[in-house]
N, CA, C and O of each residue as an XYZ file, in Angstrom:
480
protein
N      32.961     -5.833     -8.352
C      32.530     -5.181     -7.880
C      30.774     -5.186     -8.117
O      29.910     -4.654     -7.420
N      30.668     -5.830     -9.110
C      28.887     -5.841     -9.738
C      28.700     -4.227    -10.193
O      29.604     -3.400    -10.313
N      27.503     -4.062    -10.371
C      26.889     -2.854    -10.746
C      25.673     -2.512    -10.149
O      24.568     -2.607    -10.683
N      25.959     -2.045     -8.838
C      24.488     -1.521     -7.816
C      23.929     -0.348     -8.357
O      24.599      0.496     -8.954
N      22.678     -0.273     -8.155
C      22.060      1.025     -8.095
C      22.854      1.638     -7.095
O      23.172      1.060     -6.056
N      23.262      3.088     -7.460
C      23.655      3.663     -6.384
C      23.167      5.031     -6.297
O      23.903      5.744     -5.615
N      22.207      5.576     -6.756
C      21.492      6.502     -6.633
C      20.247      6.509     -7.704
O      20.130      5.887     -8.760
N      19.305      7.489     -7.021
C      17.972      7.771     -7.563
C      18.056      9.119     -8.063
O      18.822      9.968     -7.607
N      17.119      9.321     -9.166
C      17.101     10.833     -9.543
C      15.420     11.089    -10.036
O      14.840     10.509    -10.953
N      14.947     11.993     -9.245
C      13.583     12.605     -9.811
C      13.664     13.600    -10.684
O      14.273     14.627    -10.383
N      12.942     13.413    -12.139
C      13.068     14.125    -12.915
C      11.495     15.051    -12.654
O      10.410     14.538    -12.380
N      11.770     16.449    -12.826
C      10.315     16.964    -12.339
C      10.231     18.467    -13.184
O      11.004     19.413    -13.334
N       9.193     18.216    -13.529
C       9.109     19.720    -14.307
C       8.709     20.914    -13.350
O       8.644     22.085    -13.722
N       8.451     20.466    -12.077
C       8.599     21.869    -11.042
C       9.611     21.219    -10.089
O       9.142     20.453     -9.247
N      10.741     21.392    -10.104
C      12.013     20.816     -9.009
C      11.597     21.573     -7.672
O      11.495     20.938     -6.623
N      11.393     22.746     -7.721
C      11.180     23.479     -6.428
C      10.168     22.895     -5.430
O      10.313     22.724     -4.219
N       9.082     22.621     -6.235
C       7.723     22.138     -5.410
C       7.977     20.622     -5.353
O       7.318     20.073     -4.470
N       8.614     19.968     -5.934
C       9.019     18.675     -5.873
C       9.998     18.506     -4.381
O       9.882     17.605     -3.550
N      10.820     19.485     -4.354
C      11.945     19.416     -3.594
C      11.172     19.688     -2.293
O      11.454     19.024     -1.296
N      10.170     20.671     -2.247
C       9.368     20.918     -1.081
C       8.545     20.083     -0.297
O       8.323     20.194      0.909
N       8.016     19.052     -1.255
C       7.169     18.258     -1.155
C       7.926     17.112     -0.225
O       7.531     16.870      0.916
N       8.973     16.481     -0.785
C       9.573     15.575     -0.405
C      10.364     15.706      1.025
O      10.524     14.813      1.856
N      10.847     17.160      1.088
C      11.604     17.565      2.180
C      10.448     17.617      3.156
O      10.650     17.097      4.253
N       9.337     18.132      2.936
C       8.434     17.982      4.063
C       7.855     16.730      4.334
O       7.790     16.453      5.532
N       7.424     15.911      3.552
C       6.738     14.832      3.508
C       7.954     13.947      4.669
O       7.923     13.945      5.900
N       8.909     13.287      3.782
C       9.994     12.630      4.747
C      11.228     13.082      5.463
O      12.094     12.287      5.829
N      11.291     14.385      5.657
C      12.466     15.227      6.310
C      13.529     14.982      5.521
O      14.574     14.842      6.158
N      13.616     14.887      4.401
C      14.898     14.612      3.359
C      15.424     16.331      3.480
O      14.788     17.384      3.505
N      16.733     16.045      3.533
C      17.650     17.443      3.418
C      17.833     17.517      1.733
O      18.260     16.703      0.915
N      17.375     18.704      1.637
C      17.888     19.248     -0.050
C      18.877     20.226     -0.452
O      18.504     21.375     -0.216
N      19.981     20.134     -0.966
C      20.751     20.779     -1.019
C      21.454     21.333     -2.616
O      22.239     20.523     -3.108
N      21.264     22.373     -3.257
C      21.760     22.648     -4.560
C      22.843     23.670     -4.645
O      22.955     24.522     -5.527
N      23.622     23.483     -3.628
C      24.950     24.118     -3.433
C      25.983     23.491     -4.064
O      26.865     22.914     -3.429
N      25.951     23.562     -5.549
C      27.009     22.947     -5.978
C      27.099     23.619     -7.338
O      26.325     24.521     -7.657
N      28.080     23.152     -8.148
C      28.460     23.734     -9.391
C      27.251     23.734    -10.479
O      27.045     24.664    -11.259
N      26.646     22.788    -10.419
C      25.558     22.455    -11.479
C      24.225     22.924    -10.901
O      23.313     22.990    -11.725
N      23.942     23.256     -9.667
C      22.581     23.301     -8.907
C      21.880     22.570     -8.898
O      20.672     22.795     -8.835
N      22.507     21.208     -8.970
C      22.016     19.900     -8.515
C      20.966     19.861     -7.200
O      21.404     20.406     -6.187
N      19.984     19.429     -7.139
C      19.538     19.292     -5.983
C      19.640     17.876     -5.403
O      18.961     16.887     -5.678
N      20.655     18.015     -4.531
C      21.182     16.571     -3.970
C      20.163     16.186     -2.488
O      19.960     17.021     -1.607
N      19.664     14.904     -2.464
C      19.070     14.514     -1.478
C      19.641     14.044     -0.309
O      20.092     12.928     -0.567
N      19.840     14.320      0.798
C      20.119     13.202      1.980
C      19.003     12.930      2.806
O      18.568     13.751      3.613
N      18.526     11.804      2.631
C      17.566     11.062      3.403
C      17.640     11.016      4.930
O      16.695     10.851      5.702
N      18.917     11.191      5.226
C      18.950     10.810      6.510
C      19.247      9.469      7.264
O      19.001      9.216      8.443
N      19.729      8.807      6.485
C      19.685      7.332      6.751
C      20.839      6.863      5.918
O      21.158      7.324      4.822
N      21.533      5.713      6.690
C      22.733      5.152      6.069
C      22.042      3.808      5.147
O      22.744      3.177      4.357
N      20.861      3.544      5.331
C      20.242      2.331      4.608
C      19.947      3.010      3.477
O      19.922      4.240      3.449
N      19.688      2.230      2.412
C      19.363      2.701      0.867
C      20.184      3.609      0.494
O      21.152      3.961      1.167
N      19.859      4.093     -0.666
C      20.380      4.930     -1.494
C      20.194      6.609     -1.631
O      19.019      6.975     -1.617
N      20.856      7.297     -1.716
C      20.510      8.822     -1.773
C      20.439      9.110     -3.155
O      20.938      8.322     -3.958
N      19.822     10.251     -3.564
C      19.381     10.720     -4.801
C      19.420     12.063     -4.995
O      20.125     12.779     -4.284
N      18.586     12.588     -6.083
C      18.662     14.214     -6.556
C      17.507     14.329     -7.042
O      16.688     13.432     -7.242
N      17.383     15.838     -7.314
C      16.123     16.202     -8.481
C      16.534     17.046     -9.437
O      17.432     17.839     -9.154
N      16.118     17.043    -10.388
C      16.713     17.722    -11.754
C      15.400     18.015    -12.400
O      14.381     17.327    -12.338
N      15.641     19.495    -13.229
C      14.376     19.458    -14.115
C      14.068     18.825    -15.218
O      14.972     18.604    -16.024
N      12.949     18.467    -15.449
C      12.378     17.788    -16.772
C      12.771     18.517    -18.035
O      12.608     19.734    -17.952
N      13.148     18.169    -18.943
C      13.150     18.778    -20.236
C      11.905     19.127    -20.843
O      10.958     18.509    -20.355
N      11.610     19.936    -21.768
C      10.309     20.452    -22.236
C       9.381     19.121    -22.508
O       8.221     18.915    -22.152
N      10.033     18.517    -23.050
C       9.379     17.294    -23.897
C       9.219     16.170    -23.095
O       8.807     15.109    -23.565
N       9.587     16.348    -21.619
C       9.643     15.003    -20.982
C       8.788     14.702    -20.066
O       8.686     15.761    -19.446
N       8.001     13.834    -19.498
C       7.265     13.673    -18.473
C       7.851     13.780    -17.262
O       9.078     13.844    -17.342
N       7.350     13.827    -16.022
C       7.923     13.723    -14.814
C       8.318     11.999    -14.635
O       7.432     11.194    -14.923
N       9.510     11.546    -14.211
C       9.850     10.211    -13.832
C      10.939     10.181    -12.636
O      11.333     11.176    -12.029
N      11.336      8.882    -12.422
C      12.248      8.531    -11.791
C      13.276      7.420    -12.333
O      13.012      6.265    -12.665
N      14.223      7.918    -12.332
C      15.722      7.319    -13.086
C      16.559      6.810    -12.275
O      16.906      7.539    -11.346
N      17.111      5.503    -12.350
C      18.059      4.643    -11.776
C      19.125      5.297    -11.919
O      19.091      6.185    -12.771
N      20.428      5.086    -11.144
C      21.673      5.415    -11.648
C      22.532      4.051    -11.103
O      22.551      3.653     -9.939
N      23.180      3.493    -12.171
C      23.954      2.213    -11.809
C      25.560      2.795    -11.959
O      25.936      3.694    -12.710
N      26.257      2.115    -11.150
C      27.572      2.243    -10.542
C      28.390      1.207    -11.794
O      27.786      0.185    -12.119
N      29.639      1.480    -12.408
C      30.244      0.739    -13.171
C      31.488      1.429    -13.178
O      31.643      2.510    -12.609
N      32.628      0.662    -13.987
C      34.026      0.972    -13.993
C      34.218      1.796    -15.543
O      34.945      2.785    -15.633
N      33.626      1.358    -16.465
C      33.844      2.151    -17.847
C      32.439      2.175    -18.500
O      31.682      1.244    -18.775
N      32.283      3.853    -18.709
C      30.750      4.154    -18.997
C      30.802      4.136    -20.489
O      29.729      3.927    -21.055
N      32.262      4.386    -21.498
C      32.048      3.881    -22.620
C      31.675      2.834    -23.091
O      30.833      2.728    -23.983
N      32.490      1.586    -22.333
C      32.174      0.555    -22.988
C      30.857     -0.390    -22.300
O      30.519     -1.556    -22.500
N      30.352      0.585    -21.491
C      28.996     -0.084    -21.131
C      28.078      0.475    -22.180
O      27.137     -0.247    -22.508
N      28.224      1.846    -22.858
C      27.449      2.230    -23.486
C      27.124      1.776    -24.731
O      26.055      1.831    -25.339
N      28.720      1.090    -25.182
C      28.802      0.852    -26.527
C      28.191     -0.754    -26.530
O      27.927     -1.233    -27.633
N      28.007     -1.436    -25.526
C      27.367     -3.032    -25.386
C      25.665     -2.569    -25.182
O      24.704     -3.131    -25.708
N      25.637     -1.407    -24.283
C      23.844     -1.247    -24.285
C      23.312     -0.572    -25.747
O      22.134     -0.624    -26.101
N      24.265     -0.005    -26.441
C      23.810      0.240    -27.673
C      23.636     -0.803    -28.868
O      22.836     -0.857    -29.802
N      24.860     -1.730    -28.412
C      24.527     -3.164    -29.503
C      23.302     -3.934    -29.056
O      22.789     -4.630    -29.933
N      22.565     -3.946    -27.502
C      21.573     -4.502    -26.981
C      20.262     -3.895    -27.340
O      19.209     -4.396    -26.944
N      20.315     -2.528    -28.288
C      19.423     -1.967    -29.021
C      18.795     -0.469    -27.881
O      17.718      0.116    -27.994
N      19.828     -0.218    -26.927
C      19.364      1.026    -26.180
C      19.769      2.214    -26.828
O      20.805      2.217    -27.493
N      19.086      3.195    -26.710
C      19.208      4.644    -27.309
C      19.969      5.654    -26.429
O      19.555      5.933    -25.304
N      21.073      6.195    -26.944
C      21.936      7.138    -26.034
C      20.780      8.577    -25.826
O      20.106      9.090    -26.720
N      20.822      8.874    -24.747
C      19.825     10.327    -24.560
C      21.017     11.542    -24.409
O      20.966     12.653    -24.936
N      22.374     10.878    -23.321
C      23.166     12.052    -23.250
C      24.497     11.106    -22.958
O      24.825     10.341    -22.051
N      25.096     11.562    -24.208
C      26.531     10.822    -24.193
C      27.070     10.758    -23.025
O      26.420     11.106    -22.039
N      28.470     10.260    -22.911
C      29.483     10.320    -21.591
C      29.660     11.719    -21.439
O      29.679     12.586    -22.313
N      29.798     11.829    -20.091
C      29.787     13.503    -19.824
C      30.517     13.155    -18.714
O      30.393     12.186    -17.965
N      31.464     14.268    -18.701
C      32.338     14.355    -17.439
C      31.854     15.846    -16.638
O      31.904     17.003    -17.056
N      31.379     15.301    -15.338
C      30.787     16.173    -14.374
C      32.046     17.007    -13.592
O      33.222     16.641    -13.570
N      31.526     18.135    -13.005
C      32.529     18.788    -12.420
C      33.320     18.253    -11.071
O      34.372     18.681    -10.595
N      32.577     17.310    -10.665
C      33.426     16.551     -9.470
C      34.516     15.617    -10.164
O      35.548     15.237     -9.610
N      34.081     15.275    -11.606
C      35.252     14.424    -11.989
C      34.482     12.889    -12.127
O      35.194     11.900    -12.297
N      33.103     12.759    -12.049
C      32.563     11.820    -12.175
C      31.980     11.769    -13.587
O      31.740     12.848    -14.128
N      31.712     10.573    -14.277
C      31.472     10.400    -15.449
C      30.073      9.863    -15.500
O      29.693      9.159    -14.565
N      29.204     10.148    -16.584
C      27.792      9.270    -16.608
C      27.439      9.601    -17.940
O      28.017     10.407    -18.670
N      26.352      8.850    -18.217
C      25.729      8.803    -19.594
C      24.063      8.504    -19.390
O      23.767      7.879    -18.372
N      23.168      8.837    -20.127
C      21.785      8.391    -19.955
C      21.154      7.707    -21.030
O      21.232      8.255    -22.129
N      20.574      6.676    -20.952
C      20.038      5.669    -22.152
C      18.619      5.721    -21.642
O      18.287      6.004    -20.492
N      17.557      5.306    -22.992
C      16.463      4.344    -23.133
C      16.867      2.687    -23.172
O      17.500      2.220    -24.119
N      16.588      2.178    -22.458
C      16.444      0.616    -22.719
C      15.644      0.407    -23.765
O      14.901      1.324    -24.115
N      15.640     -0.936    -24.522
C      14.616     -1.134    -25.404
C      13.306     -1.231    -25.509
O      12.593     -1.688    -26.402
N      13.013     -0.614    -24.217
C      11.450     -0.506    -24.034
C      11.120      1.033    -23.672
O      10.033      1.363    -23.198
N      11.908      1.715    -23.874
C      11.766      3.189    -23.548
C      12.352      3.724    -22.034
O      12.394      4.925    -21.768
N      12.633      3.056    -21.433
C      12.794      3.127    -19.720
C      14.545      3.864    -19.567
O      15.687      3.420    -19.684
N      14.030      4.970    -19.302
C      15.434      5.785    -19.072
C      16.234      5.461    -17.753
O      15.587      5.355    -16.711
N      17.533      5.307    -17.736
C      18.500      4.862    -16.581
C      19.807      5.590    -17.137
O      19.942      6.098    -18.251
N      20.634      5.530    -16.219
C      21.697      6.369    -16.198
C      23.054      5.568    -15.795
O      22.862      4.839    -14.822
N      24.433      5.525    -16.328
C      25.579      4.530    -16.121
C      26.188      5.657    -15.531
O      25.922      6.758    -16.013
N      27.104      5.560    -14.395
C      27.802      6.266    -13.521
C      29.391      5.628    -13.377
O      29.530      4.424    -13.160
N      30.375      6.382    -13.493
C      31.396      6.036    -12.813
C      32.179      7.112    -11.875
O      32.579      8.195    -12.299
N      32.321      6.706    -10.687
C      32.730      7.740     -9.622
C      33.950      8.154    -10.037
O      34.703      7.365    -10.608
N      34.315      9.514     -9.789
C      35.774     10.105     -9.978
C      36.647      9.276     -8.593
O      36.355      9.230     -7.398
N      37.856      8.655     -9.394
C      38.982      8.062     -8.169
C      39.364      8.860     -7.455
O      39.944      9.873     -7.846
N      39.066      8.516     -5.919
C      39.629      9.277     -4.541
C      40.724     10.053     -4.902
O      41.639      9.490     -5.503
N      40.833     11.661     -4.560
C      41.764     12.087     -4.476
C      43.090     12.088     -3.152
O      44.141     12.705     -3.331
């Protein structure tokens, strides 16, 4: 399967303004109608990847984060920690059944690992 970049996420201290900016500039459709209120971005294209917008924690700057798809979040997290990554958000099950964790690589770059829920 490999481990493709499957999604991007914009972390913003002003998620509503960020949503309005990108929707206005690129015509992206942004929908927060989901259990977590996550602003899902539909770029309107089959090419590339889709994304989302999430509020930045008070101590964090604005930034863009990549999500890598994989089969085993816990095993990949353990390997990343052995390679000096730091866990920011431990493995978490989301309402749709997906699982994710967020880390800092050894240089402090934030990224997420993601396992899609099996199709029902």
